[in-house]
C-alpha positions as CSV (number, residue, x, y, z in Angstrom):
1,X,7.7,9.6,-5.0
2,X,5.5,12.0,-2.7
3,X,2.1,13.5,-3.8
4,X,4.0,17.4,-3.0
5,X,7.5,17.1,-4.2
6,X,9.7,17.4,-7.2
7,X,11.2,14.0,-8.5
8,X,13.2,12.8,-11.6
9,X,11.5,10.4,-14.0
10,X,13.0,8.2,-16.6
11,X,11.0,6.4,-19.0
12,X,12.2,3.3,-20.8
13,X,11.2,0.8,-23.4
14,X,11.8,-2.2,-22.0
15,X,11.2,-3.9,-18.6
16,X,14.9,-5.4,-18.6
17,X,16.2,-1.6,-18.9
18,X,14.0,-0.3,-16.2
19,X,15.3,-3.6,-14.5
20,X,18.8,-2.5,-15.0
21,X,17.9,1.1,-14.0
22,X,16.8,0.5,-10.7
23,X,19.7,-2.0,-10.1
24,X,22.3,0.7,-10.7
25,X,20.4,3.2,-8.8
26,X,20.2,1.0,-5.9
27,X,24.1,0.5,-6.3
28,X,24.4,3.9,-6.2
29,X,23.0,4.5,-3.0
30,X,19.5,5.6,-4.4
31,X,16.7,4.4,-1.6
32,X,13.6,6.6,-2.5
33,X,12.7,4.9,-5.8
34,X,9.3,4.2,-7.5
35,X,8.4,2.3,-10.5
36,X,5.5,2.4,-12.9
37,X,5.0,-0.6,-15.5
38,X,2.1,-2.0,-17.2
39,X,2.1,-5.0,-15.1
40,X,4.2,-5.9,-11.8
41,X,7.4,-7.2,-11.8
42,X,8.2,-8.9,-8.9
43,X,12.4,-8.5,-9.4
44,X,12.3,-5.2,-9.5
45,X,9.3,-4.7,-6.4
46,X,12.0,-6.9,-4.2
47,X,15.0,-4.2,-5.1
48,X,12.8,-1.2,-4.1
49,X,12.7,-2.8,-0.2
50,X,9.5,-1.4,0.1
51,X,8.7,-1.3,4.0
52,X,6.4,-4.3,5.6
53,X,2.8,-3.4,5.9
54,X,1.2,-3.1,9.3
55,X,-2.0,-3.9,7.3
56,X,-2.1,-7.7,9.0
57,X,-1.6,-6.4,12.5
58,X,-4.5,-3.9,11.7
59,X,-6.7,-6.9,10.4
60,X,-6.0,-9.0,13.4
61,X,-6.4,-6.5,16.3
62,X,-9.6,-5.6,14.7
63,X,-10.7,-9.0,14.4
64,X,-9.8,-9.7,17.9
65,X,-11.9,-6.3,18.7
66,X,-15.1,-7.9,16.7
67,X,-14.8,-11.1,18.3
68,X,-14.9,-9.4,21.7
69,X,-17.7,-6.8,21.1
70,X,-19.7,-9.4,19.4
71,X,-19.4,-11.4,23.0
72,X,-19.7,-9.0,25.0
73,X,-22.9,-7.9,23.4
74,X,-24.5,-11.2,23.6
75,X,-23.6,-11.8,27.0
76,X,-25.0,-8.6,28.5
77,X,-28.1,-9.4,26.2
78,X,-28.5,-13.0,27.3
79,X,-26.7,-13.2,30.9
80,X,-26.9,-9.8,32.5
81,X,-29.8,-7.4,31.0
82,X,-32.5,-10.2,29.9
83,X,-31.5,-13.8,31.6
84,X,-34.2,-16.6,31.0
85,X,-34.5,-19.7,32.7
86,X,-35.0,-21.9,29.7
87,X,-34.8,-25.9,30.5
88,X,-32.7,-25.4,33.5
89,X,-29.7,-24.1,31.1
90,X,-27.3,-21.4,32.3
91,X,-27.9,-17.8,31.3
92,X,-24.4,-17.8,30.2
93,X,-24.0,-20.6,27.8
94,X,-20.8,-19.8,25.9
95,X,-21.4,-22.3,23.1
96,X,-24.3,-20.8,22.0
97,X,-22.4,-17.5,21.4
98,X,-19.8,-18.9,19.6
99,X,-21.5,-18.5,15.9
100,X,-22.2,-15.5,16.0
101,X,-18.9,-14.4,18.3
102,X,-17.3,-15.5,14.9
103,X,-18.9,-14.0,12.6
104,X,-18.4,-10.8,14.4
105,X,-14.9,-11.4,13.8
106,X,-14.7,-12.2,10.4
107,X,-17.0,-8.8,10.1
108,X,-14.8,-6.7,11.8
109,X,-11.7,-8.0,10.2
110,X,-12.8,-7.2,6.9
111,X,-13.8,-4.3,7.2
112,X,-10.7,-3.3,8.9
113,X,-8.8,-4.9,5.8
114,X,-11.0,-2.5,3.4
115,X,-10.7,0.4,5.1
116,X,-6.9,0.2,5.9
117,X,-6.4,-0.7,2.5
118,X,-7.7,2.7,1.3
119,X,-6.3,4.2,4.2
120,X,-2.6,2.9,3.1
121,X,-2.9,3.6,-0.4
122,X,-4.6,6.5,0.2
123,X,-7.1,6.4,-2.4
124,X,-9.5,7.2,-3.5
125,X,-6.7,9.4,-5.5
126,X,-7.9,10.0,-8.7
127,X,-4.9,12.6,-9.9
128,X,-1.3,12.8,-9.4
129,X,1.2,15.3,-10.6
130,X,2.7,12.4,-13.1
131,X,-0.5,12.1,-14.6
132,X,0.8,15.3,-16.1
133,X,3.6,14.1,-18.1
134,X,3.1,14.1,-21.5
135,X,3.5,10.7,-22.3
136,X,2.8,9.5,-19.2
137,X,-0.1,7.0,-19.7
138,X,1.7,4.8,-22.1
139,X,3.0,3.3,-18.5
140,X,-0.2,1.3,-18.5
141,X,0.3,0.0,-21.9
142,X,4.1,-0.2,-22.9
143,X,6.4,2.1,-20.9
144,X,8.3,1.7,-17.6
145,X,9.0,4.3,-15.8
146,X,11.8,4.7,-12.7
147,X,11.0,7.8,-10.6
148,X,14.2,9.2,-7.9
149,X,12.2,11.9,-5.1
150,X,14.2,14.4,-5.2
151,X,14.4,14.4,-1.3
152,X,16.7,11.3,-1.6
153,X,19.9,11.4,0.8
154,X,21.7,10.8,-2.4
155,X,19.5,13.1,-5.1
156,X,21.0,16.3,-6.2
157,X,19.4,18.5,-8.9
158,X,22.5,18.6,-10.8
159,X,23.8,14.7,-10.4
160,X,20.5,12.7,-10.5
161,X,19.7,13.6,-13.9
162,X,23.6,12.7,-15.3
163,X,22.9,9.8,-13.8
164,X,19.7,8.6,-15.1
165,X,20.7,10.0,-18.4
166,X,24.0,7.6,-17.9
167,X,21.5,4.6,-17.6
168,X,20.4,5.4,-21.3
169,X,16.5,5.9,-21.4
170,X,14.3,7.3,-24.1
171,X,14.1,10.7,-22.0
172,X,14.5,12.1,-18.8
173,X,11.9,14.3,-17.6
174,X,11.6,16.8,-13.7
175,X,8.5,16.9,-12.4
176,X,8.5,20.0,-10.3
177,X,6.8,20.6,-6.9
178,X,2.9,21.0,-7.4
179,X,3.1,20.6,-10.7
């Protein structure tokens, strides 16, 4: 569900009812679904067909960049800018650069993962429009919600609420634009 946009939300009392609602909505062709529950429900997450994350690729590229930068910094400092002849050893001693290059790789990959996760999750985000729905806070205790984005290709202002009510929820709420 978008941060700015209308949606239809249905509240369910049990996880089985939410699971059945997601299956029924997917069977009817809805694709822009989101669930809210007090705990993760893996089989429902599998039904939602979430796109694969690009975070692993970003972490790999960040780690690779960290390795290259840390190696080049050491090479520049030891072999190019200020070479020393210590006991006849070469100025460009690759084995001496390995530990620091490894540390640079891990540091850059970890920072990329941290910042990338914040970007993907759009954090920090202290407020969402769904928080304005009366009783929505029970989604962290004992209620299960299914949201259908109004921009769904199957979504319709009259059809979607009827199809949600047919799933026998406790209630259906229409979340307006910019609520």
